[in-house]
SEVEXLUM-268527 format. One record per residue (C-alpha): x, y, z; residue in three letters. Coordinates in pm, whole numbers, plus 50000, padded with zeros to 5 digits. Layout:
N
+-------+-------+-------+------+
!    px !    py !    pz ! rest !
+-------+-------+-------+------+
!     X !     Y !     Z !  ALA !
...
+-------+-------+-------+------+
END
This chain:
489
+-------+-------+-------+------+
!    px !    py !    pz ! rest !
+-------+-------+-------+------+
! 18222 ! 31791 ! 13996 !  MET !
! 17986 ! 31504 ! 13922 !  TRP !
! 17788 ! 31736 ! 13698 !  THR !
! 18099 ! 31801 ! 13487 !  VAL !
! 18179 ! 31429 ! 13467 !  VAL !
! 17824 ! 31343 ! 13363 !  LEU !
! 17825 ! 31621 ! 13104 !  LEU !
! 18152 ! 31494 ! 12953 !  CYS !
! 18017 ! 31138 ! 12945 !  CYS !
! 17697 ! 31257 ! 12776 !  ALA !
! 17895 ! 31447 ! 12512 !  CYS !
! 18118 ! 31147 ! 12450 !  ALA !
! 17817 ! 30918 ! 12421 !  ALA !
! 17648 ! 31156 ! 12177 !  TYR !
! 17967 ! 31182 ! 11970 !  TRP !
! 18005 ! 30804 ! 11948 !  LEU !
! 17635 ! 30757 ! 11870 !  TRP !
! 17638 ! 31018 ! 11594 !  SER !
! 17941 ! 30858 ! 11431 !  ARG !
! 17783 ! 30514 ! 11453 !  LYS !
! 17452 ! 30627 ! 11303 !  THR !
! 17599 ! 30818 ! 11009 !  ARG !
! 17422 ! 30767 ! 10679 !  ASN !
! 17641 ! 30557 ! 10450 !  THR !
! 17567 ! 30795 ! 10159 !  THR !
! 17725 ! 31085 ! 10348 !  GLU !
! 18080 ! 31207 ! 10273 !  PRO !
! 18382 ! 31057 ! 10449 !  PRO !
! 18497 ! 31192 ! 10786 !  VAL !
! 18795 ! 31426 ! 10784 !  LEU !
! 19086 ! 31248 ! 10956 !  PRO !
! 19217 ! 31370 ! 11290 !  GLY !
! 18897 ! 31403 ! 11497 !  ALA !
! 18922 ! 31377 ! 11875 !  TRP !
! 18645 ! 31243 ! 12101 !  PRO !
! 18400 ! 31511 ! 12214 !  ILE !
! 18588 ! 31810 ! 12060 !  VAL !
! 18616 ! 31660 ! 11711 !  GLY !
! 18835 ! 31881 ! 11486 !  HIS !
! 18780 ! 32197 ! 11690 !  ALA !
! 19125 ! 32187 ! 11853 !  LEU !
! 19287 ! 32226 ! 11511 !  ARG !
! 19140 ! 32576 ! 11485 !  PHE !
! 19228 ! 32700 ! 11832 !  VAL !
! 19481 ! 32979 ! 11783 !  GLY !
! 19514 ! 33326 ! 11636 !  ASP !
! 19376 ! 33430 ! 11298 !  SER !
! 19700 ! 33337 ! 11119 !  CYS !
! 19683 ! 32985 ! 11262 !  HIS !
! 19321 ! 32957 ! 11151 !  ILE !
! 19413 ! 33050 ! 10793 !  TRP !
! 19701 ! 32802 ! 10783 !  ASN !
! 19475 ! 32529 ! 10925 !  THR !
! 19210 ! 32601 ! 10662 !  LEU !
! 19469 ! 32551 ! 10389 !  ASN !
! 19588 ! 32224 ! 10542 !  ASP !
! 19230 ! 32103 ! 10564 !  VAL !
! 19173 ! 32210 ! 10202 !  MET !
! 19444 ! 31974 ! 10078 !  ASN !
! 19298 ! 31685 ! 10278 !  ASP !
! 18951 ! 31749 ! 10137 !  ILE !
! 19077 ! 31765 ! 09778 !  HIS !
! 19236 ! 31423 ! 09833 !  ASP !
! 18908 ! 31286 ! 09972 !  LEU !
! 18699 ! 31390 ! 09673 !  GLY !
! 18601 ! 31748 ! 09756 !  GLY !
! 18345 ! 31686 ! 10036 !  VAL !
! 18398 ! 31570 ! 10396 !  VAL !
! 18225 ! 31553 ! 10732 !  THR !
! 18388 ! 31736 ! 11022 !  GLY !
! 18315 ! 31800 ! 11390 !  TRP !
! 18328 ! 32124 ! 11590 !  LEU !
! 18275 ! 31987 ! 11936 !  GLY !
! 17962 ! 31770 ! 11912 !  PRO !
! 17839 ! 31976 ! 11613 !  LYS !
! 17842 ! 31789 ! 11282 !  ASN !
! 17948 ! 32004 ! 10984 !  VAL !
! 18013 ! 31935 ! 10619 !  TYR !
! 18292 ! 32103 ! 10423 !  VAL !
! 18288 ! 32133 ! 10044 !  VAL !
! 18571 ! 32235 ! 09810 !  THR !
! 18445 ! 32092 ! 09479 !  ASP !
! 18324 ! 32381 ! 09254 !  PRO !
! 18013 ! 32205 ! 09122 !  ASP !
! 17912 ! 32077 ! 09465 !  ASP !
! 17961 ! 32427 ! 09611 !  CYS !
! 17728 ! 32566 ! 09346 !  SER !
! 17471 ! 32295 ! 09419 !  THR !
! 17466 ! 32374 ! 09790 !  VAL !
! 17458 ! 32751 ! 09740 !  LEU !
! 17167 ! 32730 ! 09493 !  ASN !
! 16973 ! 32470 ! 09692 !  THR !
! 17003 ! 32608 ! 10045 !  CYS !
! 16986 ! 32987 ! 10074 !  LEU !
! 16958 ! 33012 ! 10454 !  GLU !
! 17269 ! 33140 ! 10631 !  LYS !
! 17405 ! 32921 ! 10910 !  ASP !
! 17355 ! 32992 ! 11279 !  ASP !
! 17722 ! 33095 ! 11303 !  LEU !
! 17620 ! 33419 ! 11127 !  TYR !
! 17451 ! 33507 ! 11455 !  GLU !
! 17804 ! 33606 ! 11564 !  PHE !
! 17791 ! 33891 ! 11310 !  VAL !
! 17433 ! 34002 ! 11368 !  LYS !
! 17507 ! 34225 ! 11669 !  PRO !
! 17689 ! 34441 ! 11409 !  PHE !
! 17501 ! 34389 ! 11080 !  LEU !
! 17162 ! 34266 ! 11202 !  GLY !
! 16941 ! 34148 ! 10915 !  GLU !
! 17129 ! 34325 ! 10636 !  GLY !
! 17165 ! 34150 ! 10300 !  LEU !
! 17484 ! 33972 ! 10405 !  LEU !
! 17341 ! 33803 ! 10715 !  THR !
! 16962 ! 33818 ! 10679 !  ALA !
! 16727 ! 33525 ! 10723 !  LYS !
! 16604 ! 33393 ! 10390 !  LEU !
! 16252 ! 33536 ! 10424 !  SER !
! 16391 ! 33884 ! 10493 !  ILE !
! 16665 ! 33859 ! 10231 !  TRP !
! 16423 ! 33770 ! 09949 !  LYS !
! 16209 ! 34075 ! 10011 !  ASN !
! 16491 ! 34322 ! 10070 !  HIS !
! 16705 ! 34199 ! 09781 !  ARG !
! 16415 ! 34253 ! 09541 !  LYS !
! 16362 ! 34606 ! 09675 !  LEU !
! 16731 ! 34697 ! 09664 !  LEU !
! 16818 ! 34557 ! 09319 !  ASN !
! 16726 ! 34885 ! 09141 !  PRO !
! 16992 ! 35068 ! 09345 !  ALA !
! 17255 ! 34857 ! 09165 !  PHE !
! 17109 ! 34890 ! 08816 !  ASN !
! 17380 ! 34955 ! 08558 !  GLN !
! 17231 ! 35292 ! 08465 !  SER !
! 17268 ! 35397 ! 08830 !  VAL !
! 17622 ! 35264 ! 08854 !  LEU !
! 17724 ! 35455 ! 08541 !  ASP !
! 17648 ! 35782 ! 08722 !  THR !
! 17918 ! 35698 ! 08979 !  PHE !
! 18204 ! 35725 ! 08729 !  MET !
! 18268 ! 36087 ! 08825 !  GLY !
! 18314 ! 35992 ! 09190 !  VAL !
! 18531 ! 35691 ! 09101 !  PHE !
! 18761 ! 35918 ! 08902 !  ASN !
! 18776 ! 36198 ! 09160 !  SER !
! 18849 ! 35951 ! 09441 !  GLN !
! 19114 ! 35776 ! 09231 !  SER !
! 19284 ! 36109 ! 09167 !  ARG !
! 19268 ! 36185 ! 09539 !  LYS !
! 19439 ! 35852 ! 09613 !  LEU !
! 19711 ! 35934 ! 09359 !  VAL !
! 19772 ! 36270 ! 09532 !  ARG !
! 19786 ! 36107 ! 09876 !  GLU !
! 20033 ! 35844 ! 09757 !  LEU !
! 20263 ! 36108 ! 09612 !  GLU !
! 20403 ! 36183 ! 09958 !  LYS !
! 20543 ! 35825 ! 09962 !  GLU !
! 20692 ! 35825 ! 09611 !  ALA !
! 21064 ! 35757 ! 09603 !  GLY !
! 21088 ! 35715 ! 09982 !  LYS !
! 21105 ! 35338 ! 10004 !  GLY !
! 20861 ! 35085 ! 10150 !  PRO !
! 20538 ! 35202 ! 10314 !  PHE !
! 20206 ! 35048 ! 10416 !  ASP !
! 19964 ! 35133 ! 10135 !  HIS !
! 19668 ! 34965 ! 10308 !  TRP !
! 19592 ! 35271 ! 10521 !  ALA !
! 19563 ! 35494 ! 10213 !  TYR !
! 19353 ! 35252 ! 10011 !  ILE !
! 19113 ! 35166 ! 10289 !  ARG !
! 19040 ! 35527 ! 10382 !  LEU !
! 18987 ! 35613 ! 10016 !  ASN !
! 18749 ! 35319 ! 09967 !  ALA !
! 18550 ! 35420 ! 10275 !  LEU !
! 18512 ! 35773 ! 10141 !  GLU !
! 18408 ! 35637 ! 09800 !  THR !
! 18134 ! 35415 ! 09942 !  ILE !
! 18014 ! 35710 ! 10147 !  GLY !
! 17992 ! 35944 ! 09850 !  LEU !
! 17829 ! 35698 ! 09612 !  THR !
! 17608 ! 35471 ! 09821 !  SER !
! 17523 ! 35702 ! 10110 !  LEU !
! 17551 ! 36050 ! 09964 !  GLY !
! 17766 ! 36139 ! 10265 !  ILE !
! 18120 ! 36277 ! 10290 !  ASP !
! 18289 ! 36102 ! 10584 !  PHE !
! 18535 ! 36391 ! 10608 !  ASN !
! 18253 ! 36635 ! 10683 !  ASP !
! 18143 ! 36421 ! 10977 !  LEU !
! 18493 ! 36336 ! 11107 !  ASN !
! 18394 ! 35970 ! 11135 !  LEU !
! 18654 ! 35789 ! 10924 !  SER !
! 18923 ! 35710 ! 11181 !  THR !
! 18695 ! 35590 ! 11459 !  GLN !
! 18496 ! 35378 ! 11214 !  TYR !
! 18801 ! 35205 ! 11067 !  LEU !
! 18946 ! 35125 ! 11409 !  GLU !
! 18615 ! 34996 ! 11542 !  ALA !
! 18541 ! 34769 ! 11246 !  VAL !
! 18884 ! 34606 ! 11278 !  GLU !
! 18815 ! 34530 ! 11643 !  THR !
! 18464 ! 34399 ! 11573 !  ALA !
! 18577 ! 34160 ! 11299 !  LEU !
! 18871 ! 34027 ! 11500 !  SER !
! 18646 ! 33950 ! 11799 !  THR !
! 18406 ! 33759 ! 11575 !  MET !
! 18675 ! 33532 ! 11432 !  ILE !
! 18823 ! 33480 ! 11781 !  GLU !
! 18484 ! 33370 ! 11906 !  ARG !
! 18456 ! 33122 ! 11618 !  PHE !
! 18798 ! 32974 ! 11697 !  ALA !
! 18713 ! 32922 ! 12066 !  LYS !
! 18414 ! 32689 ! 12048 !  PHE !
! 18340 ! 32722 ! 12420 !  TRP !
! 18224 ! 33078 ! 12341 !  TRP !
! 17984 ! 32969 ! 12066 !  HIS !
! 17704 ! 32955 ! 12322 !  SER !
! 17557 ! 33301 ! 12393 !  PRO !
! 17539 ! 33205 ! 12761 !  TYR !
! 17914 ! 33151 ! 12800 !  THR !
! 18002 ! 33435 ! 12563 !  PHE !
! 17797 ! 33681 ! 12771 !  ALA !
! 18052 ! 33662 ! 13055 !  PHE !
! 18365 ! 33701 ! 12842 !  SER !
! 18593 ! 34002 ! 12806 !  ASN !
! 18573 ! 33939 ! 12434 !  LEU !
! 18203 ! 34027 ! 12434 !  LYS !
! 18268 ! 34350 ! 12621 !  ARG !
! 18534 ! 34444 ! 12366 !  ARG !
! 18298 ! 34355 ! 12081 !  GLN !
! 18010 ! 34552 ! 12231 !  ASP !
! 18227 ! 34862 ! 12268 !  ALA !
! 18335 ! 34852 ! 11902 !  SER !
! 17982 ! 34785 ! 11775 !  ILE !
! 17851 ! 35079 ! 11977 !  LYS !
! 18090 ! 35304 ! 11785 !  ILE !
! 17993 ! 35150 ! 11450 !  LEU !
! 17621 ! 35193 ! 11514 !  HIS !
! 17680 ! 35549 ! 11625 !  ASN !
! 17845 ! 35618 ! 11288 !  VAL !
! 17561 ! 35466 ! 11087 !  SER !
! 17297 ! 35639 ! 11300 !  ASN !
! 17472 ! 35973 ! 11251 !  THR !
! 17474 ! 35921 ! 10875 !  ILE !
! 17112 ! 35812 ! 10870 !  LEU !
! 16987 ! 36103 ! 11077 !  GLN !
! 17186 ! 36356 ! 10876 !  LYS !
! 17048 ! 36233 ! 10546 !  ARG !
! 16692 ! 36207 ! 10678 !  LYS !
! 16721 ! 36563 ! 10803 !  SER !
! 16841 ! 36682 ! 10463 !  GLU !
! 16554 ! 36511 ! 10283 !  LEU !
! 16301 ! 36648 ! 10534 !  THR !
! 16443 ! 36992 ! 10462 !  GLY !
! 16379 ! 36935 ! 10090 !  ASN !
! 16745 ! 36919 ! 10003 !  ILE !
! 16766 ! 36762 ! 09659 !  CYS !
! 16846 ! 36391 ! 09683 !  SER !
! 17049 ! 36406 ! 09364 !  GLU !
! 17416 ! 36459 ! 09440 !  ARG !
! 17656 ! 36659 ! 09226 !  SER !
! 17994 ! 36562 ! 09361 !  VAL !
! 18160 ! 36638 ! 09027 !  ILE !
! 18036 ! 36928 ! 08813 !  PRO !
! 17790 ! 36796 ! 08555 !  GLY !
! 17754 ! 36457 ! 08729 !  THR !
! 17436 ! 36375 ! 08921 !  LYS !
! 17320 ! 36053 ! 09080 !  PHE !
! 17089 ! 35924 ! 09348 !  LYS !
! 17257 ! 35753 ! 09643 !  ALA !
! 17165 ! 35405 ! 09763 !  PHE !
! 17060 ! 35544 ! 10102 !  LEU !
! 16823 ! 35793 ! 09940 !  ASP !
! 16650 ! 35514 ! 09750 !  LEU !
! 16609 ! 35314 ! 10072 !  VAL !
! 16468 ! 35617 ! 10252 !  LEU !
! 16224 ! 35676 ! 09966 !  GLU !
! 16107 ! 35314 ! 09982 !  LEU !
! 16059 ! 35356 ! 10355 !  SER !
! 15861 ! 35680 ! 10323 !  ALA !
! 15650 ! 35587 ! 10020 !  GLU !
! 15591 ! 35213 ! 10069 !  LYS !
! 15681 ! 35146 ! 10431 !  GLY !
! 15935 ! 34892 ! 10304 !  ALA !
! 16194 ! 34950 ! 10580 !  PHE !
! 16175 ! 35067 ! 10939 !  ASN !
! 16456 ! 35270 ! 11099 !  ASP !
! 16633 ! 34962 ! 11238 !  ARG !
! 16625 ! 34786 ! 10899 !  GLU !
! 16758 ! 35097 ! 10724 !  ILE !
! 17046 ! 35117 ! 10972 !  ARG !
! 17125 ! 34748 ! 10919 !  GLU !
! 17142 ! 34799 ! 10542 !  GLN !
! 17364 ! 35103 ! 10594 !  VAL !
! 17593 ! 34904 ! 10826 !  ASP !
! 17616 ! 34626 ! 10569 !  THR !
! 17677 ! 34864 ! 10281 !  MET !
! 17959 ! 35050 ! 10459 !  ILE !
! 18132 ! 34741 ! 10597 !  ALA !
! 18104 ! 34513 ! 10294 !  ALA !
! 18137 ! 34789 ! 10037 !  GLY !
! 18463 ! 34946 ! 10147 !  HIS !
! 18657 ! 34662 ! 10311 !  ASP !
! 18625 ! 34411 ! 10028 !  THR !
! 18720 ! 34648 ! 09745 !  SER !
! 19006 ! 34793 ! 09948 !  ALA !
! 19148 ! 34445 ! 10013 !  ASN !
! 19133 ! 34351 ! 09646 !  VAL !
! 19313 ! 34672 ! 09547 !  LEU !
! 19574 ! 34618 ! 09819 !  MET !
! 19651 ! 34261 ! 09703 !  PHE !
! 19644 ! 34366 ! 09335 !  THR !
! 19904 ! 34636 ! 09391 !  MET !
! 20126 ! 34386 ! 09574 !  ILE !
! 20099 ! 34136 ! 09289 !  LEU !
! 20164 ! 34396 ! 09019 !  LEU !
! 20467 ! 34511 ! 09217 !  GLY !
! 20586 ! 34150 ! 09239 !  SER !
! 20544 ! 34081 ! 08866 !  TYR !
! 20699 ! 34372 ! 08668 !  PRO !
! 20608 ! 34217 ! 08331 !  GLU !
! 20239 ! 34207 ! 08425 !  ALA !
! 20260 ! 34567 ! 08547 !  GLN !
! 20422 ! 34672 ! 08218 !  ASP !
! 20142 ! 34507 ! 08021 !  LYS !
! 19878 ! 34679 ! 08232 !  ALA !
! 20050 ! 35016 ! 08190 !  PHE !
! 20079 ! 34970 ! 07814 !  ALA !
! 19709 ! 34888 ! 07788 !  GLU !
! 19615 ! 35191 ! 07999 !  ILE !
! 19820 ! 35418 ! 07772 !  GLN !
! 19667 ! 35263 ! 07462 !  GLU !
! 19311 ! 35309 ! 07589 !  VAL !
! 19344 ! 35641 ! 07775 !  LEU !
! 19630 ! 35799 ! 07581 !  GLY !
! 19937 ! 35975 ! 07717 !  ASP !
! 19738 ! 36253 ! 07882 !  GLY !
! 19558 ! 36255 ! 08213 !  ASP !
! 19195 ! 36230 ! 08118 !  ARG !
! 18933 ! 36051 ! 08328 !  ASP !
! 18844 ! 35688 ! 08279 !  VAL !
! 18508 ! 35692 ! 08102 !  GLU !
! 18243 ! 35422 ! 08094 !  LYS !
! 18335 ! 35294 ! 07742 !  PRO !
! 18700 ! 35264 ! 07850 !  ASP !
! 18621 ! 35001 ! 08112 !  LEU !
! 18529 ! 34734 ! 07854 !  SER !
! 18856 ! 34804 ! 07667 !  LYS !
! 19078 ! 34753 ! 07972 !  LEU !
! 19066 ! 34375 ! 07931 !  VAL !
! 19413 ! 34297 ! 08065 !  TYR !
! 19352 ! 34515 ! 08371 !  LEU !
! 19033 ! 34321 ! 08440 !  GLU !
! 19229 ! 33996 ! 08403 !  ALA !
! 19477 ! 34127 ! 08662 !  VAL !
! 19195 ! 34200 ! 08906 !  LEU !
! 19032 ! 33861 ! 08855 !  LYS !
! 19361 ! 33677 ! 08896 !  GLU !
! 19429 ! 33871 ! 09214 !  SER !
! 19086 ! 33774 ! 09349 !  MET !
! 19149 ! 33414 ! 09250 !  ARG !
! 19475 ! 33401 ! 09442 !  MET !
! 19349 ! 33601 ! 09739 !  PHE !
! 18970 ! 33558 ! 09767 !  PRO !
! 18854 ! 33821 ! 10013 !  ILE !
! 18562 ! 33620 ! 10152 !  GLY !
! 18730 ! 33278 ! 10171 !  PRO !
! 18456 ! 33079 ! 10349 !  VAL !
! 18075 ! 33074 ! 10344 !  LEU !
! 17851 ! 32867 ! 10572 !  ILE !
! 17497 ! 32757 ! 10488 !  ARG !
! 17229 ! 32585 ! 10691 !  LYS !
! 17096 ! 32276 ! 10511 !  LEU !
! 16716 ! 32297 ! 10527 !  ASP !
! 16680 ! 31990 ! 10305 !  LYS !
! 16883 ! 31689 ! 10195 !  ASP !
! 17126 ! 31787 ! 09920 !  VAL !
! 17241 ! 31535 ! 09661 !  GLU !
! 17592 ! 31604 ! 09537 !  LEU !
! 17791 ! 31422 ! 09272 !  LYS !
! 17918 ! 31144 ! 09496 !  ASN !
! 17729 ! 31176 ! 09825 !  CYS !
! 17426 ! 31320 ! 10004 !  THR !
! 17427 ! 31589 ! 10272 !  LEU !
! 17162 ! 31554 ! 10542 !  SER !
! 16913 ! 31826 ! 10629 !  ALA !
! 16961 ! 32010 ! 10957 !  GLY !
! 17341 ! 32024 ! 10934 !  MET !
! 17581 ! 32311 ! 10868 !  SER !
! 17787 ! 32321 ! 10549 !  CYS !
! 18109 ! 32518 ! 10503 !  GLY !
! 18191 ! 32622 ! 10145 !  LEU !
! 18565 ! 32679 ! 10102 !  PHE !
! 18560 ! 32930 ! 09816 !  LEU !
! 18935 ! 32982 ! 09845 !  PHE !
! 18974 ! 32609 ! 09780 !  ALA !
! 18757 ! 32637 ! 09468 !  VAL !
! 19020 ! 32880 ! 09336 !  HIS !
! 19295 ! 32628 ! 09415 !  LYS !
! 19114 ! 32328 ! 09270 !  HIS !
! 19326 ! 32099 ! 09048 !  PRO !
! 19104 ! 32190 ! 08749 !  MET !
! 19298 ! 32519 ! 08731 !  TRP !
! 19603 ! 32322 ! 08619 !  GLY !
! 19959 ! 32274 ! 08747 !  PRO !
! 20017 ! 32652 ! 08765 !  ASP !
! 19723 ! 32702 ! 09004 !  VAL !
! 19944 ! 32872 ! 09265 !  HIS !
! 20102 ! 33114 ! 09016 !  GLU !
! 19988 ! 33466 ! 08928 !  PHE !
! 19907 ! 33457 ! 08556 !  LYS !
! 19656 ! 33716 ! 08432 !  PRO !
! 19701 ! 33575 ! 08081 !  GLU !
! 19498 ! 33268 ! 08177 !  ARG !
! 19186 ! 33490 ! 08158 !  TRP !
! 19262 ! 33596 ! 07801 !  LEU !
! 19394 ! 33287 ! 07626 !  GLU !
! 19149 ! 33022 ! 07500 !  PRO !
! 19182 ! 32693 ! 07683 !  GLY !
! 19367 ! 32836 ! 07983 !  ARG !
! 19059 ! 32870 ! 08205 !  LEU !
! 18877 ! 32571 ! 08355 !  PRO !
! 18578 ! 32468 ! 08145 !  ASP !
! 18351 ! 32518 ! 08443 !  ASN !
! 18147 ! 32830 ! 08527 !  PRO !
! 18173 ! 32750 ! 08899 !  ASN !
! 18554 ! 32759 ! 08912 !  ALA !
! 18562 ! 33133 ! 08997 !  PHE !
! 18375 ! 33236 ! 09312 !  ALA !
! 18525 ! 33571 ! 09411 !  ALA !
! 18176 ! 33721 ! 09437 !  PHE !
! 18027 ! 33395 ! 09569 !  SER !
! 17808 ! 33157 ! 09368 !  LEU !
! 17436 ! 33104 ! 09336 !  GLY !
! 17139 ! 33328 ! 09401 !  ARG !
! 17282 ! 33500 ! 09708 !  ARG !
! 17596 ! 33616 ! 09534 !  MET !
! 17724 ! 33971 ! 09589 !  CYS !
! 17480 ! 34243 ! 09483 !  ILE !
! 17767 ! 34489 ! 09438 !  GLY !
! 17977 ! 34291 ! 09188 !  LYS !
! 17951 ! 34541 ! 08902 !  ASN !
! 17997 ! 34837 ! 09135 !  TYR !
! 18316 ! 34682 ! 09273 !  ALA !
! 18467 ! 34600 ! 08934 !  LEU !
! 18398 ! 34949 ! 08797 !  MET !
! 18543 ! 35119 ! 09103 !  SER !
! 18852 ! 34896 ! 09129 !  MET !
! 18934 ! 34911 ! 08759 !  LYS !
! 18914 ! 35290 ! 08760 !  THR !
! 19134 ! 35316 ! 09069 !  THR !
! 19405 ! 35080 ! 08945 !  ILE !
! 19414 ! 35255 ! 08606 !  ALA !
! 19487 ! 35590 ! 08774 !  HIS !
! 19746 ! 35445 ! 09013 !  VAL !
! 19940 ! 35247 ! 08751 !  ILE !
! 19929 ! 35540 ! 08509 !  ARG !
! 20108 ! 35753 ! 08769 !  ASN !
! 20333 ! 35513 ! 08960 !  TYR !
! 20558 ! 35213 ! 08914 !  ARG !
! 20512 ! 34972 ! 09205 !  ILE !
! 20771 ! 34740 ! 09361 !  THR !
! 20674 ! 34463 ! 09604 !  ALA !
! 20733 ! 34099 ! 09698 !  ASP !
! 20418 ! 33893 ! 09755 !  HIS !
! 20620 ! 33596 ! 09887 !  THR !
! 20669 ! 33786 ! 10213 !  LYS !
! 20296 ! 33803 ! 10279 !  LEU !
! 20175 ! 33651 ! 10604 !  LYS !
! 19798 ! 33608 ! 10590 !  LEU !
! 19520 ! 33593 ! 10846 !  LYS !
! 19144 ! 33555 ! 10829 !  VAL !
! 18941 ! 33811 ! 11027 !  ASP !
! 18616 ! 33718 ! 10853 !  VAL !
! 18792 ! 33860 ! 10544 !  LEU !
! 19136 ! 33753 ! 10418 !  LEU !
! 19402 ! 34011 ! 10505 !  LYS !
! 19777 ! 34048 ! 10564 !  PRO !
! 19862 ! 33973 ! 10925 !  ALA !
! 20103 ! 34259 ! 10993 !  ASP !
! 20033 ! 34505 ! 10716 !  GLY !
! 20241 ! 34501 ! 10402 !  TYR !
! 20481 ! 34742 ! 10243 !  TYR !
! 20524 ! 34842 ! 09881 !  ILE !
! 20746 ! 35103 ! 09716 !  SER !
! 20637 ! 35342 ! 09443 !  ILE !
! 20817 ! 35563 ! 09197 !  GLU !
! 20656 ! 35847 ! 09006 !  LYS !
! 20633 ! 35778 ! 08632 !  ARG !
! 20781 ! 36047 ! 08412 !  THR !
+-------+-------+-------+------+
END
C-alpha cells in the first residue's frame, strides 16, 4: 500500500514540477487538466466518445490560437490545429511518435510506421512502384473492379436501405490485391477472415490508446485486450505470408511477373518490384517484405473504401451535387458504357471536387503524432524537443480560414476562384510534408473511376445527418450506414 501512495505522490510531484518549469515561449495549457492524469480522463470511453472529445478539444484549441499543451497522465504532449504550424512540424520532425509502437505488432517497420532511418531508405526504393507510368497500367483493373461493384450492387437496387460499406470494402481489398500484389484474394479465400481480423486489430489499438494505464507494455502484456489483438494479428500475418509465399513461388517457377488481368493490359505489381529489389540488391529481407505487404493491404484498401463510402453518402444527401456529377460523367464518357480511360480522369473535374470535399469533411486519417527531435519554432510559440506532438488534420479541414460554410458540403468551392483558402496547407487529406501518402495518385485514380461507374448506373439516396462517427485509427461510421439506390434508365 505504501508503495502505491509513494508512487502517486511522486507522480503528483512530477506533474506539479513540470507545470512550474514550463518554458514561457511554449503554447498555453489546454483547460481542464486534472492532477496526475492530466487530460487523459476526457478520452476514456469507446471510440465514439473519443471522436466527440477530439472535436470538443478542437474548438478549444482554435480559440487558443491553434496550438496547446496537454497532458496524458504525466506525459506532456502538444496539439496543433493551425494549418501552417502543422506543416512546419511535419516538415521539421519526420520521426513517428512512440505511440506508433501500438501499431507495430501489425505493421512493423512498413512505410506508415517505420523509424525515420528505415523510412528514408525504403521510401526511396519504393517510389518507382508509384510512378505515374506504372499507375496508368492499372486503369484496366480499376474499370473491371468498378464494373464488378456495379454488378454486386444491382441486387440491392430498388429494395430500400442497405449497408454499402461491406460491398465497397471487399471490392477495394480485391483491387489492392490485383494491382499492388498481383494476387486475387478470391483464389486464396482470404478476404473474409482478413476483413474481420483487421477490424479487431484496429479497434484494440484505439482502445489501448484511450486507456492510458495500458500504454506501458508491461501492464498491457497481462490484459485480455492484448490476447485479442494477438489473435487478430496472427490471422493478418498469416494472410500476408500466404500471399508472399505464393508470389515468390510463382517467380521461382519463372511465371511472368507481368499480369494481364484485362486482355491487352499488362503491368508489374508492387510486390513483384519489392521481390526483385530483394533478389537483385538485397534491399529487403523476408520480414521487411511482409511488413510492406501488410502496410500496403491495410492502408491501401481501408482508406480508399472509407472515402468512397462517405462520398456515396454525401452524394445521396445532396441530389443537386449528384445531378452535376452525373451530367459531367455523361458529357465526358457519353451515353454508352465504355471504360473510363486515362485522359478522361483530368476531364472529370467536378467529380474530383466531390471527392476532395468528401475528404475535407470526413478525413480518413484524422490525427497524426510526431516525436519532436528538435525545438520547433511556430508562428506564436516554440515546441520543446523530446515531446510528442499531435497534429489534428481533421481540425485543419475545419479551420476558420475555410469560411462560414466550413461545415457544409460544397464541391463548388474547389472550382470557383476565391472560394478556397489561400493557403496550400489547408487541405491535408493525404497528410502534409515529406512523409505524406505515397499512394495519393493511385487512390484518386481508383476512386474517381469507381464513383464514375457507380453514379453512371445508380441514383443514390442517403442522409448524412444520421451519421454517428467513431475513430478506430481511421474515421468510420459507428454502426454502419445505409443508403438506397435506384437503377438509372
